N, C-alpha and C positions, 0 to 999 in steps of 0.2 A: 664773428660780429653779429650774426643773426641771433645768437643766444645771449649776447651781452645786454641788449636793451631790455628784454624781459627780466633778466637777472637784476639789473639795476633798479627796475621798477619795483620788483619784489623787495629788494633791500630797502628802498625808500619807504615802502608801506610798512614793513616790519619795524623799522626804526621809529616811524611816526607812532605806531601802535604801542611800542614798548617804552617810549620816553615817559618819564614821570612829570607830573605837574610841577611848576615852579613852587618850591616850598615857602617862598616869601622871606621876609627879613628875619634876622636873628635879633631878639630883644637886646637892647643896649643896657647892660647892667652896670655900666661905667667901671668895668673891671673889678667889681666887688669892693671898691674903695669905701672907706668910712666917709660918708657924705654929710654935708651940712645942708644941702639943697639938691633939688632934682633938676636934671636936664630933660627937655622934651624928647619924646620918641619921634623919629623922623618919618616913620611909616607905621600903619596899623598892623596888627598881627595877621599872619597868613596861615596857610594850611599846616605848616610845621607845628603850629600851636592849636589850631582849631579842628584839624582832622585827626582823630584818634589814631588812625593807621600811620600817620606821618610823625607823630609826636616823639620827641627825644626826651627821655627822662631827665638828663642833665640840663638841657635847655629849659625845660619846664620848671625844674627845681630852682634854677637861677632866677627866673621870673618871680616865683613865689618868695624866695629868700629876699629879693630886692625890695618888693613892696611890703613885706612883713617888717623889714628893718627901716625902710625909708619912706613908705607911702604916706606918712602924715606930715612930711616936710614940705616946705614951699618950693616953688620953682626958683631957680637961681636968677631968672630974669624978672621975677615978681609978676609974671603974666599968668593968666588962667590956663588950665589944661586945654590942649588942642583936642580935636576929634580923635586923633591917633592915641593921645594919652588916655582919653576916656575909654577907648576900645581895649587898650591893654589893661586898664584898671578893672573893667567889666570882665575880661577874661580871667583875671586873678580871682574874682568872686565866683565866676562860673566853675572854675577848677576846685572850688570848695573852700577857699580861704576866707578869712574874717573880713567882712565888708568894712568894719570900722577902721581898718588900716588904710583904706582908700576912699573913704566917704568924701573927703574934700575934693578928690579928683573926679568923682562921679556927680557931684553937685547935689 
């Protein structure tokens, strides 16, 4: 019992030090469907897109493909882009894509 407490403390510290940051939401590409309008993104991009060490090529390509194909379309609810939508569109441009595809989203 005397050794159990220090062992549990060490295990807790190691677990806390080795857990990775929450990578954040996955971009909703609406399942790659052929769209006539856009849905709003529910959350802004997180580290899985903004931190190069956490980026997943497939997820990033999905984001790029979505806005390249659909970024000029209106939102289905005819509302303006939300702050989250604007952040995703800015990320699209930051990743090197053509701003003209998301100009309406960025304002």
